[in-house]
N, CA, C and O atoms as a GROMACS GRO file, in nm:
protein
  576
    1MET      N    1   1.914  21.564   0.927
    1MET     CA    2   1.809  21.465   0.922
    1MET      C    3   1.675  21.536   0.940
    1MET      O    4   1.663  21.626   1.023
    2LEU      N    5   1.578  21.497   0.865
    2LEU     CA    6   1.444  21.553   0.872
    2LEU      C    7   1.351  21.448   0.931
    2LEU      O    8   1.346  21.334   0.884
    3VAL      N    9   1.276  21.487   1.033
    3VAL     CA   10   1.179  21.398   1.096
    3VAL      C   11   1.043  21.465   1.093
    3VAL      O   12   1.030  21.578   1.140
    4ASP      N   13   0.944  21.398   1.040
    4ASP     CA   14   0.807  21.450   1.038
    4ASP      C   15   0.742  21.414   1.171
    4ASP      O   16   0.718  21.297   1.200
    5ALA      N   17   0.716  21.516   1.251
    5ALA     CA   18   0.656  21.494   1.383
    5ALA      C   19   0.511  21.540   1.386
    5ALA      O   20   0.459  21.578   1.491
    6THR      N   21   0.446  21.536   1.273
    6THR     CA   22   0.308  21.583   1.261
    6THR      C   23   0.215  21.520   1.362
    6THR      O   24   0.130  21.588   1.419
    7ASP      N   25   0.229  21.391   1.385
    7ASP     CA   26   0.136  21.319   1.473
    7ASP      C   27   0.185  21.306   1.617
    7ASP      O   28   0.122  21.236   1.697
    8GLU      N   29   0.295  21.370   1.652
    8GLU     CA   30   0.347  21.363   1.789
    8GLU      C   31   0.250  21.436   1.882
    8GLU      O   32   0.217  21.552   1.856
    9PRO      N   33   0.203  21.370   1.989
    9PRO     CA   34   0.102  21.431   2.076
    9PRO      C   35   0.153  21.546   2.164
    9PRO      O   36   0.073  21.630   2.204
   10GLN      N   37   0.281  21.552   2.194
   10GLN     CA   38   0.334  21.656   2.283
   10GLN      C   39   0.422  21.753   2.204
   10GLN      O   40   0.540  21.726   2.181
   11VAL      N   41   0.364  21.864   2.163
   11VAL     CA   42   0.438  21.959   2.080
   11VAL      C   43   0.555  22.019   2.156
   11VAL      O   44   0.657  22.051   2.094
   12ALA      N   45   0.546  22.035   2.287
   12ALA     CA   46   0.658  22.091   2.364
   12ALA      C   47   0.780  22.001   2.354
   12ALA      O   48   0.892  22.050   2.346
   13ASP      N   49   0.760  21.870   2.355
   13ASP     CA   50   0.872  21.777   2.342
   13ASP      C   51   0.936  21.788   2.204
   13ASP      O   52   1.058  21.781   2.191
   14VAL      N   53   0.854  21.804   2.102
   14VAL     CA   54   0.906  21.819   1.966
   14VAL      C   55   0.985  21.948   1.955
   14VAL      O   56   1.092  21.952   1.894
   15MET      N   57   0.932  22.055   2.014
   15MET     CA   58   1.003  22.183   2.011
   15MET      C   59   1.140  22.171   2.075
   15MET      O   60   1.239  22.220   2.022
   16LEU      N   61   1.146  22.105   2.190
   16LEU     CA   62   1.274  22.090   2.260
   16LEU      C   63   1.374  22.006   2.181
   16LEU      O   64   1.495  22.028   2.191
   17ALA      N   65   1.325  21.911   2.104
   17ALA     CA   66   1.413  21.821   2.030
   17ALA      C   67   1.454  21.876   1.894
   17ALA      O   68   1.543  21.820   1.829
   18SER      N   69   1.391  21.983   1.850
   18SER     CA   70   1.414  22.032   1.714
   18SER      C   71   1.523  22.140   1.708
   18SER      O   72   1.554  22.205   1.807
   19ASP      N   73   1.578  22.155   1.588
   19ASP     CA   74   1.679  22.258   1.564
   19ASP      C   75   1.620  22.379   1.494
   19ASP      O   76   1.677  22.488   1.497
   20VAL      N   77   1.505  22.361   1.430
   20VAL     CA   78   1.442  22.467   1.352
   20VAL      C   79   1.293  22.437   1.341
   20VAL      O   80   1.252  22.321   1.341
   21LEU      N   81   1.213  22.542   1.331
   21LEU     CA   82   1.069  22.527   1.306
   21LEU      C   83   1.041  22.574   1.165
   21LEU      O   84   1.073  22.687   1.129
   22VAL      N   85   0.981  22.488   1.085
   22VAL     CA   86   0.930  22.526   0.954
   22VAL      C   87   0.780  22.530   0.970
   22VAL      O   88   0.717  22.429   1.001
   23THR      N   89   0.722  22.647   0.950
   23THR     CA   90   0.581  22.667   0.976
   23THR      C   91   0.516  22.747   0.866
   23THR      O   92   0.583  22.813   0.786
   24ASP      N   93   0.384  22.741   0.863
   24ASP     CA   94   0.314  22.830   0.770
   24ASP      C   95   0.276  22.954   0.850
   24ASP      O   96   0.354  23.049   0.858
   25TYR      N   97   0.158  22.955   0.908
   25TYR     CA   98   0.112  23.073   0.982
   25TYR      C   99   0.068  23.033   1.122
   25TYR      O  100  -0.014  23.101   1.183
   26SER      N  101   0.121  22.924   1.172
   26SER     CA  102   0.082  22.871   1.301
   26SER      C  103   0.126  22.962   1.415
   26SER      O  104   0.237  23.016   1.413
   27ALA      N  105   0.039  22.977   1.512
   27ALA     CA  106   0.071  23.056   1.632
   27ALA      C  107   0.183  22.990   1.712
   27ALA      O  108   0.239  23.053   1.802
   28LEU      N  109   0.217  22.867   1.681
   28LEU     CA  110   0.327  22.798   1.748
   28LEU      C  111   0.457  22.878   1.737
   28LEU      O  112   0.544  22.867   1.823
   29MET      N  113   0.471  22.957   1.631
   29MET     CA  114   0.594  23.034   1.614
   29MET      C  115   0.618  23.130   1.730
   29MET      O  116   0.733  23.160   1.763
   30PHE      N  117   0.512  23.178   1.794
   30PHE     CA  118   0.527  23.269   1.907
   30PHE      C  119   0.589  23.198   2.027
   30PHE      O  120   0.664  23.259   2.104
   31ASP      N  121   0.559  23.070   2.044
   31ASP     CA  122   0.620  22.991   2.151
   31ASP      C  123   0.761  22.948   2.114
   31ASP      O  124   0.852  22.950   2.197
   32TYR      N  125   0.778  22.910   1.988
   32TYR     CA  126   0.907  22.856   1.945
   32TYR      C  127   1.018  22.960   1.950
   32TYR      O  128   1.132  22.927   1.983
   33VAL      N  129   0.988  23.084   1.918
   33VAL     CA  130   1.094  23.186   1.919
   33VAL      C  131   1.151  23.205   2.059
   33VAL      O  132   1.262  23.257   2.073
   34LEU      N  133   1.077  23.165   2.162
   34LEU     CA  134   1.128  23.177   2.299
   34LEU      C  135   1.246  23.083   2.323
   34LEU      O  136   1.323  23.102   2.417
   35LEU      N  137   1.260  22.981   2.239
   35LEU     CA  138   1.374  22.891   2.248
   35LEU      C  139   1.499  22.953   2.185
   35LEU      O  140   1.609  22.902   2.204
   36ASP      N  141   1.481  23.061   2.112
   36ASP     CA  142   1.588  23.128   2.039
   36ASP      C  143   1.654  23.033   1.939
   36ASP      O  144   1.777  23.023   1.930
   37ARG      N  145   1.568  22.963   1.866
   37ARG     CA  146   1.614  22.874   1.758
   37ARG      C  147   1.552  22.922   1.628
   37ARG      O  148   1.446  22.985   1.630
   38PRO      N  149   1.615  22.893   1.514
   38PRO     CA  150   1.567  22.944   1.386
   38PRO      C  151   1.424  22.900   1.352
   38PRO      O  152   1.380  22.791   1.385
   39VAL      N  153   1.355  22.992   1.284
   39VAL     CA  154   1.220  22.969   1.232
   39VAL      C  155   1.221  23.005   1.084
   39VAL      O  156   1.274  23.109   1.045
   40VAL      N  157   1.164  22.919   1.002
   40VAL     CA  158   1.144  22.947   0.860
   40VAL      C  159   0.994  22.947   0.836
   40VAL      O  160   0.926  22.850   0.868
   41VAL      N  161   0.944  23.055   0.780
   41VAL     CA  162   0.801  23.064   0.746
   41VAL      C  163   0.786  23.027   0.600
   41VAL      O  164   0.839  23.095   0.511
   42HIS      N  165   0.713  22.920   0.574
   42HIS     CA  166   0.686  22.878   0.436
   42HIS      C  167   0.551  22.936   0.396
   42HIS      O  168   0.446  22.888   0.438
   43ALA      N  169   0.556  23.040   0.314
   43ALA     CA  170   0.437  23.120   0.282
   43ALA      C  171   0.403  23.112   0.134
   43ALA      O  172   0.387  23.214   0.068
   44ASP      N  173   0.393  22.990   0.084
   44ASP     CA  174   0.366  22.976  -0.059
   44ASP      C  175   0.224  23.017  -0.098
   44ASP      O  176   0.196  23.039  -0.216
   45ASP      N  177   0.134  23.028  -0.001
   45ASP     CA  178  -0.004  23.066  -0.031
   45ASP      C  179  -0.049  23.187   0.052
   45ASP      O  180  -0.168  23.202   0.081
   46TRP      N  181   0.045  23.274   0.091
   46TRP     CA  182   0.011  23.384   0.181
   46TRP      C  183  -0.102  23.472   0.127
   46TRP      O  184  -0.194  23.506   0.202
   47GLY      N  185  -0.097  23.509   0.002
   47GLY     CA  186  -0.201  23.596  -0.056
   47GLY      C  187  -0.340  23.535  -0.042
   47GLY      O  188  -0.433  23.602   0.002
   48ALA      N  189  -0.354  23.409  -0.079
   48ALA     CA  190  -0.484  23.342  -0.070
   48ALA      C  191  -0.526  23.324   0.075
   48ALA      O  192  -0.643  23.341   0.109
   49PHE      N  193  -0.430  23.289   0.162
   49PHE     CA  194  -0.461  23.271   0.304
   49PHE      C  195  -0.512  23.401   0.365
   49PHE      O  196  -0.617  23.402   0.429
   50ALA      N  197  -0.439  23.509   0.345
   50ALA     CA  198  -0.478  23.638   0.403
   50ALA      C  199  -0.612  23.686   0.348
   50ALA      O  200  -0.691  23.744   0.422
   51ALA      N  201  -0.638  23.663   0.220
   51ALA     CA  202  -0.764  23.706   0.159
   51ALA      C  203  -0.882  23.626   0.212
   51ALA      O  204  -0.990  23.681   0.232
   52SER      N  205  -0.863  23.496   0.233
   52SER     CA  206  -0.976  23.412   0.274
   52SER      C  207  -0.998  23.408   0.424
   52SER      O  208  -1.113  23.399   0.468
   53ARG      N  209  -0.893  23.416   0.503
   53ARG     CA  210  -0.906  23.403   0.649
   53ARG      C  211  -0.880  23.532   0.724
   53ARG      O  212  -0.925  23.548   0.837
   54GLY      N  213  -0.807  23.622   0.662
   54GLY     CA  214  -0.769  23.745   0.730
   54GLY      C  215  -0.648  23.722   0.818
   54GLY      O  216  -0.615  23.608   0.850
   55ALA      N  217  -0.583  23.830   0.857
   55ALA     CA  218  -0.464  23.820   0.941
   55ALA      C  219  -0.450  23.948   1.021
   55ALA      O  220  -0.487  24.056   0.976
   56TYR      N  221  -0.394  23.935   1.141
   56TYR     CA  222  -0.371  24.051   1.226
   56TYR      C  223  -0.249  24.129   1.182
   56TYR      O  224  -0.240  24.250   1.204
   57PHE      N  225  -0.154  24.061   1.120
   57PHE     CA  226  -0.034  24.127   1.068
   57PHE      C  227   0.019  24.045   0.952
   57PHE      O  228  -0.019  23.929   0.934
   58ASP      N  229   0.106  24.104   0.874
   58ASP     CA  230   0.165  24.036   0.760
   58ASP      C  231   0.288  23.958   0.807
   58ASP      O  232   0.396  24.016   0.823
   59VAL      N  233   0.272  23.831   0.828
   59VAL     CA  234   0.381  23.748   0.881
   59VAL      C  235   0.497  23.741   0.782
   59VAL      O  236   0.610  23.712   0.822
   60THR      N  237   0.473  23.766   0.656
   60THR     CA  238   0.584  23.764   0.560
   60THR      C  239   0.669  23.890   0.570
   60THR      O  240   0.786  23.889   0.531
   61ALA      N  241   0.612  23.997   0.621
   61ALA     CA  242   0.687  24.122   0.639
   61ALA      C  243   0.753  24.129   0.776
   61ALA      O  244   0.859  24.189   0.790
   62ASP      N  245   0.692  24.068   0.875
   62ASP     CA  246   0.743  24.070   1.013
   62ASP      C  247   0.771  23.929   1.063
   62ASP      O  248   0.735  23.894   1.175
   63ALA      N  249   0.834  23.849   0.982
   63ALA     CA  250   0.858  23.708   1.014
   63ALA      C  251   0.968  23.692   1.119
   63ALA      O  252   1.056  23.776   1.131
   64PRO      N  253   0.961  23.581   1.195
   64PRO     CA  254   1.065  23.552   1.294
   64PRO      C  255   1.188  23.483   1.233
   64PRO      O  256   1.270  23.426   1.305
   65GLY      N  257   1.199  23.488   1.104
   65GLY     CA  258   1.310  23.425   1.033
   65GLY      C  259   1.289  23.444   0.885
   65GLY      O  260   1.209  23.526   0.841
   66HIS      N  261   1.362  23.367   0.807
   66HIS     CA  262   1.350  23.377   0.662
   66HIS      C  263   1.214  23.325   0.616
   66HIS      O  264   1.152  23.240   0.680
   67VAL      N  265   1.169  23.377   0.503
   67VAL     CA  266   1.040  23.339   0.444
   67VAL      C  267   1.067  23.275   0.309
   67VAL      O  268   1.141  23.329   0.227
   68SER      N  269   1.005  23.160   0.287
   68SER     CA  270   1.012  23.096   0.154
   68SER      C  271   0.875  23.104   0.091
   68SER      O  272   0.772  23.094   0.159
   69ARG      N  273   0.873  23.123  -0.040
   69ARG     CA  274   0.746  23.134  -0.112
   69ARG      C  275   0.726  23.021  -0.212
   69ARG      O  276   0.628  23.019  -0.287
   70SER      N  277   0.819  22.926  -0.212
   70SER     CA  278   0.806  22.808  -0.298
   70SER      C  279   0.887  22.696  -0.234
   70SER      O  280   0.972  22.720  -0.148
   71TYR      N  281   0.860  22.573  -0.277
   71TYR     CA  282   0.937  22.461  -0.224
   71TYR      C  283   1.083  22.470  -0.268
   71TYR      O  284   1.173  22.428  -0.195
   72ARG      N  285   1.106  22.523  -0.387
   72ARG     CA  286   1.243  22.541  -0.435
   72ARG      C  287   1.319  22.637  -0.344
   72ARG      O  288   1.434  22.612  -0.307
   73GLU      N  289   1.254  22.749  -0.307
   73GLU     CA  290   1.317  22.845  -0.217
   73GLU      C  291   1.338  22.786  -0.078
   73GLU      O  292   1.440  22.812  -0.015
   74LEU      N  293   1.243  22.708  -0.030
   74LEU     CA  294   1.258  22.642   0.099
   74LEU      C  295   1.379  22.548   0.097
   74LEU      O  296   1.459  22.548   0.191
   75ALA      N  297   1.391  22.469  -0.007
   75ALA     CA  298   1.505  22.378  -0.020
   75ALA      C  299   1.636  22.456  -0.024
   75ALA      O  300   1.735  22.414   0.036
   76TRP      N  301   1.638  22.569  -0.096
   76TRP     CA  302   1.759  22.651  -0.105
   76TRP      C  303   1.799  22.706   0.032
   76TRP      O  304   1.917  22.709   0.065
   77LEU      N  305   1.701  22.751   0.112
   77LEU     CA  306   1.732  22.804   0.244
   77LEU      C  307   1.810  22.703   0.328
   77LEU      O  308   1.903  22.738   0.401
   78PHE      N  309   1.769  22.576   0.317
   78PHE     CA  310   1.837  22.472   0.395
   78PHE      C  311   1.968  22.428   0.330
   78PHE      O  312   2.068  22.409   0.400
   79ALA      N  313   1.969  22.411   0.200
   79ALA     CA  314   2.091  22.366   0.131
   79ALA      C  315   2.204  22.469   0.146
   79ALA      O  316   2.320  22.431   0.155
   80SER      N  317   2.170  22.595   0.147
   80SER     CA  318   2.270  22.702   0.155
   80SER      C  319   2.312  22.735   0.298
   80SER      O  320   2.413  22.801   0.319
   81GLY      N  321   2.234  22.688   0.396
   81GLY     CA  322   2.261  22.722   0.536
   81GLY      C  323   2.204  22.856   0.578
   81GLY      O  324   2.221  22.898   0.692
   82THR      N  325   2.136  22.922   0.487
   82THR     CA  326   2.080  23.054   0.514
   82THR      C  327   1.978  23.053   0.627
   82THR      O  328   1.961  23.154   0.695
   83TRP      N  329   1.912  22.942   0.647
   83TRP     CA  330   1.809  22.932   0.752
   83TRP      C  331   1.863  22.966   0.890
   83TRP      O  332   1.786  23.000   0.979
   84GLN      N  333   1.995  22.957   0.909
   84GLN     CA  334   2.053  22.981   1.041
   84GLN      C  335   2.160  23.090   1.038
   84GLN      O  336   2.252  23.090   1.121
   85ASP      N  337   2.150  23.183   0.944
   85ASP     CA  338   2.252  23.288   0.934
   85ASP      C  339   2.225  23.404   1.029
   85ASP      O  340   2.130  23.402   1.107
   86ALA      N  341   2.310  23.505   1.022
   86ALA     CA  342   2.298  23.621   1.111
   86ALA      C  343   2.167  23.696   1.088
   86ALA      O  344   2.109  23.749   1.183
   87GLU      N  345   2.120  23.700   0.966
   87GLU     CA  346   1.993  23.768   0.938
   87GLU      C  347   1.878  23.693   1.004
   87GLU      O  348   1.784  23.756   1.054
   88ALA      N  349   1.882  23.561   1.004
   88ALA     CA  350   1.778  23.483   1.072
   88ALA      C  351   1.777  23.515   1.221
   88ALA      O  352   1.670  23.529   1.280
   89ALA      N  353   1.894  23.528   1.282
   89ALA     CA  354   1.903  23.562   1.425
   89ALA      C  355   1.849  23.702   1.450
   89ALA      O  356   1.780  23.724   1.549
   90ARG      N  357   1.881  23.796   1.362
   90ARG     CA  358   1.831  23.932   1.377
   90ARG      C  359   1.680  23.938   1.367
   90ARG      O  360   1.614  24.004   1.447
   91LEU      N  361   1.623  23.868   1.268
   91LEU     CA  362   1.478  23.865   1.251
   91LEU      C  363   1.410  23.802   1.372
   91LEU      O  364   1.306  23.850   1.417
   92ARG      N  365   1.467  23.695   1.424
   92ARG     CA  366   1.411  23.626   1.541
   92ARG      C  367   1.413  23.717   1.664
   92ARG      O  368   1.315  23.724   1.738
   93ALA      N  369   1.524  23.785   1.685
   93ALA     CA  370   1.535  23.876   1.800
   93ALA      C  371   1.435  23.991   1.790
   93ALA      O  372   1.373  24.028   1.890
   94ALA      N  373   1.419  24.046   1.672
   94ALA     CA  374   1.323  24.156   1.652
   94ALA      C  375   1.180  24.107   1.676
   94ALA      O  376   1.100  24.178   1.736
   95PHE      N  377   1.148  23.987   1.629
   95PHE     CA  378   1.015  23.929   1.648
   95PHE      C  379   0.988  23.908   1.796
   95PHE      O  380   0.881  23.943   1.845
   96ARG      N  381   1.085  23.850   1.868
   96ARG     CA  382   1.069  23.827   2.012
   96ARG      C  383   1.049  23.959   2.086
   96ARG      O  384   0.963  23.969   2.174
   97GLU      N  385   1.127  24.058   2.050
   97GLU     CA  386   1.117  24.188   2.118
   97GLU      C  387   0.979  24.250   2.097
   97GLU      O  388   0.922  24.309   2.189
   98TRP      N  389   0.926  24.238   1.975
   98TRP     CA  390   0.798  24.300   1.943
   98TRP      C  391   0.679  24.220   1.994
   98TRP      O  392   0.587  24.278   2.052
   99TYR      N  393   0.678  24.089   1.973
   99TYR     CA  394   0.560  24.007   2.001
   99TYR      C  395   0.566  23.931   2.134
   99TYR      O  396   0.463  23.883   2.180
  100CYS      N  397   0.681  23.919   2.194
  100CYS     CA  398   0.694  23.839   2.316
  100CYS      C  399   0.752  23.920   2.430
  100CYS      O  400   0.821  23.866   2.517
  101GLU      N  401   0.725  24.047   2.431
  101GLU     CA  402   0.786  24.139   2.528
  101GLU      C  403   0.760  24.101   2.673
  101GLU      O  404   0.845  24.125   2.759
  102PHE      N  405   0.644  24.043   2.702
  102PHE     CA  406   0.611  24.012   2.841
  102PHE      C  407   0.640  23.867   2.880
  102PHE      O  408   0.621  23.830   2.995
  103GLU      N  409   0.686  23.785   2.785
  103GLU     CA  410   0.710  23.644   2.813
  103GLU      C  411   0.851  23.623   2.866
  103GLU      O  412   0.947  23.607   2.790
  104ASP      N  413   0.860  23.623   2.996
  104ASP     CA  414   0.989  23.605   3.062
  104ASP      C  415   0.989  23.479   3.150
  104ASP      O  416   1.080  23.460   3.231
  105GLY      N  417   0.889  23.395   3.134
  105GLY     CA  418   0.878  23.276   3.216
  105GLY      C  419   0.792  23.298   3.340
  105GLY      O  420   0.764  23.204   3.414
  106GLN      N  421   0.750  23.422   3.363
  106GLN     CA  422   0.671  23.456   3.482
  106GLN      C  423   0.538  23.523   3.446
  106GLN      O  424   0.466  23.568   3.535
  107ALA      N  425   0.505  23.530   3.319
  107ALA     CA  426   0.384  23.601   3.275
  107ALA      C  427   0.257  23.541   3.335
  107ALA      O  428   0.170  23.615   3.383
  108ALA      N  429   0.245  23.410   3.334
  108ALA     CA  430   0.125  23.346   3.390
  108ALA      C  431   0.112  23.375   3.540
  108ALA      O  432   0.003  23.399   3.590
  109GLU      N  433   0.225  23.371   3.609
  109GLU     CA  434   0.222  23.402   3.752
  109GLU      C  435   0.173  23.544   3.777
  109GLU      O  436   0.094  23.567   3.868
  110ARG      N  437   0.219  23.640   3.697
  110ARG     CA  438   0.174  23.778   3.713
  110ARG      C  439   0.024  23.791   3.690
  110ARG      O  440  -0.044  23.865   3.761
  111VAL      N  441  -0.028  23.720   3.590
  111VAL     CA  442  -0.172  23.724   3.560
  111VAL      C  443  -0.252  23.666   3.677
  111VAL      O  444  -0.350  23.726   3.720
  112VAL      N  445  -0.211  23.551   3.728
  112VAL     CA  446  -0.281  23.488   3.841
  112VAL      C  447  -0.276  23.578   3.964
  112VAL      O  448  -0.377  23.597   4.031
  113ARG      N  449  -0.160  23.632   3.992
  113ARG     CA  450  -0.149  23.720   4.109
  113ARG      C  451  -0.240  23.840   4.098
  113ARG      O  452  -0.302  23.882   4.196
  114LEU      N  453  -0.250  23.898   3.978
  114LEU     CA  454  -0.334  24.015   3.960
  114LEU      C  455  -0.483  23.978   3.963
  114LEU      O  456  -0.560  24.041   4.036
  115LEU      N  457  -0.524  23.878   3.886
  115LEU     CA  458  -0.665  23.844   3.874
  115LEU      C  459  -0.722  23.768   3.993
  115LEU      O  460  -0.836  23.790   4.032
  116MET      N  461  -0.644  23.678   4.049
  116MET     CA  462  -0.694  23.593   4.158
  116MET      C  463  -0.663  23.648   4.297
  116MET      O  464  -0.742  23.629   4.390
  117LEU      N  465  -0.549  23.714   4.311
  117LEU     CA  466  -0.506  23.759   4.443
  117LEU      C  467  -0.510  23.911   4.459
  117LEU      O  468  -0.490  23.964   4.568
  118GLY      N  469  -0.536  23.980   4.348
  118GLY     CA  470  -0.542  24.126   4.354
  118GLY      C  471  -0.408  24.192   4.378
  118GLY      O  472  -0.404  24.309   4.416
  119GLU      N  473  -0.300  24.120   4.356
  119GLU     CA  474  -0.165  24.175   4.378
  119GLU      C  475  -0.113  24.237   4.250
  119GLU      O  476  -0.138  24.187   4.140
  120ARG      N  477  -0.043  24.344   4.263
  120ARG     CA  478   0.027  24.406   4.151
  120ARG      C  479   0.166  24.345   4.144
  120ARG      O  480   0.242  24.353   4.241
  121GLY      N  481   0.199  24.286   4.033
  121GLY     CA  482   0.329  24.222   4.019
  121GLY      C  483   0.433  24.318   3.966
  121GLY      O  484   0.402  24.431   3.928
  122GLY      N  485   0.554  24.273   3.963
  122GLY     CA  486   0.664  24.352   3.911
  122GLY      C  487   0.665  24.351   3.759
  122GLY      O  488   0.585  24.282   3.695
  123ALA      N  489   0.754  24.426   3.705
  123ALA     CA  490   0.771  24.433   3.560
  123ALA      C  491   0.835  24.305   3.510
  123ALA      O  492   0.903  24.235   3.585
  124PRO      N  493   0.814  24.274   3.382
  124PRO     CA  494   0.880  24.156   3.325
  124PRO      C  495   1.032  24.170   3.333
  124PRO      O  496   1.086  24.280   3.334
  125LEU      N  497   1.098  24.056   3.338
  125LEU     CA  498   1.243  24.053   3.337
  125LEU      C  499   1.292  24.114   3.207
  125LEU      O  500   1.240  24.079   3.101
  126PRO      N  501   1.390  24.205   3.210
  126PRO     CA  502   1.442  24.264   3.086
  126PRO      C  503   1.491  24.156   2.990
  126PRO      O  504   1.548  24.056   3.033
  127ALA      N  505   1.469  24.177   2.862
  127ALA     CA  506   1.504  24.078   2.760
  127ALA      C  507   1.650  24.034   2.769
  127ALA      O  508   1.680  23.916   2.747
  128ALA      N  509   1.739  24.124   2.801
  128ALA     CA  510   1.882  24.090   2.808
  128ALA      C  511   1.913  23.992   2.921
  128ALA      O  512   2.017  23.926   2.917
  129ARG      N  513   1.827  23.980   3.020
  129ARG     CA  514   1.852  23.891   3.133
  129ARG      C  515   1.773  23.760   3.124
  129ARG      O  516   1.779  23.678   3.216
  130ARG      N  517   1.700  23.739   3.015
  130ARG     CA  518   1.620  23.617   3.000
  130ARG      C  519   1.702  23.503   2.944
  130ARG      O  520   1.797  23.525   2.868
  131THR      N  521   1.665  23.382   2.982
  131THR     CA  522   1.728  23.262   2.928
  131THR      C  523   1.626  23.193   2.838
  131THR      O  524   1.519  23.156   2.885
  132PRO      N  525   1.657  23.176   2.709
  132PRO     CA  526   1.562  23.109   2.620
  132PRO      C  527   1.532  22.968   2.669
  132PRO      O  528   1.620  22.899   2.720
  133GLY      N  529   1.406  22.926   2.653
  133GLY     CA  530   1.370  22.790   2.691
  133GLY      C  531   1.222  22.774   2.713
  133GLY      O  532   1.148  22.872   2.727
  134VAL      N  533   1.181  22.650   2.717
  134VAL     CA  534   1.042  22.615   2.744
  134VAL      C  535   1.033  22.570   2.888
  134VAL      O  536   1.108  22.482   2.930
  135ARG      N  537   0.944  22.628   2.964
  135ARG     CA  538   0.926  22.591   3.103
  135ARG      C  539   0.805  22.498   3.115
  135ARG      O  540   0.720  22.494   3.025
  136GLY      N  541   0.798  22.427   3.223
  136GLY     CA  542   0.679  22.346   3.248
  136GLY      C  543   0.707  22.198   3.239
  136GLY      O  544   0.809  22.150   3.288
  137ARG      N  545   0.615  22.125   3.175
  137ARG     CA  546   0.620  21.980   3.170
  137ARG      C  547   0.754  21.927   3.118
  137ARG      O  548   0.812  21.837   3.177
  138SER      N  549   0.801  21.982   3.010
  138SER     CA  550   0.926  21.933   2.952
  138SER      C  551   1.044  21.959   3.042
  138SER      O  552   1.135  21.877   3.049
  139GLU      N  553   1.043  22.073   3.111
  139GLU     CA  554   1.151  22.102   3.205
  139GLU      C  555   1.152  21.997   3.317
  139GLU      O  556   1.258  21.953   3.361
  140ALA      N  557   1.035  21.958   3.361
  140ALA     CA  558   1.026  21.857   3.466
  140ALA      C  559   1.079  21.723   3.416
  140ALA      O  560   1.140  21.649   3.494
  141LEU      N  561   1.058  21.690   3.290
  141LEU     CA  562   1.109  21.566   3.233
  141LEU      C  563   1.262  21.565   3.235
  141LEU      O  564   1.323  21.461   3.263
  142VAL      N  565   1.323  21.679   3.207
  142VAL     CA  566   1.469  21.687   3.205
  142VAL      C  567   1.525  21.668   3.344
  142VAL      O  568   1.633  21.610   3.359
  143GLU      N  569   1.454  21.714   3.446
  143GLU     CA  570   1.504  21.706   3.583
  143GLU      C  571   1.497  21.565   3.641
  143GLU      O  572   1.564  21.538   3.740
  144ARG      N  573   1.420  21.476   3.583
  144ARG     CA  574   1.405  21.340   3.636
  144ARG      C  575   1.529  21.258   3.627
  144ARG      O  576   1.530  21.143   3.668
   0.00000   0.00000   0.00000
């Protein structure tokens, strides 16, 4: 089932309820990969986007999942089940390792301790010991 959640005010709730993120070049992908759920990058206008706005990296080369360049290809990714295959998991893990190395659920605490309290914090939790998930408001909703 496909649900358009474009106007949903709480993106964290949508992330928790979803099975996959279909995105263009939104920074939301950096948060979503922490859930360890599939991401599909729909890059039908990547050349024009990169030329007009610029980019820090080529998301089509270092994507957190499969990349579609047309609506036909996007439909095929879902119809074939490819969106959730082993290659999608490998791409997601590589993306998390490269771009989310310090996000272990304690990153904000380490920043506050260093900047506000002058304390040196410990190293981030090793990736192998992390549990995928969104912390914060949504976690509190689940506990109620």
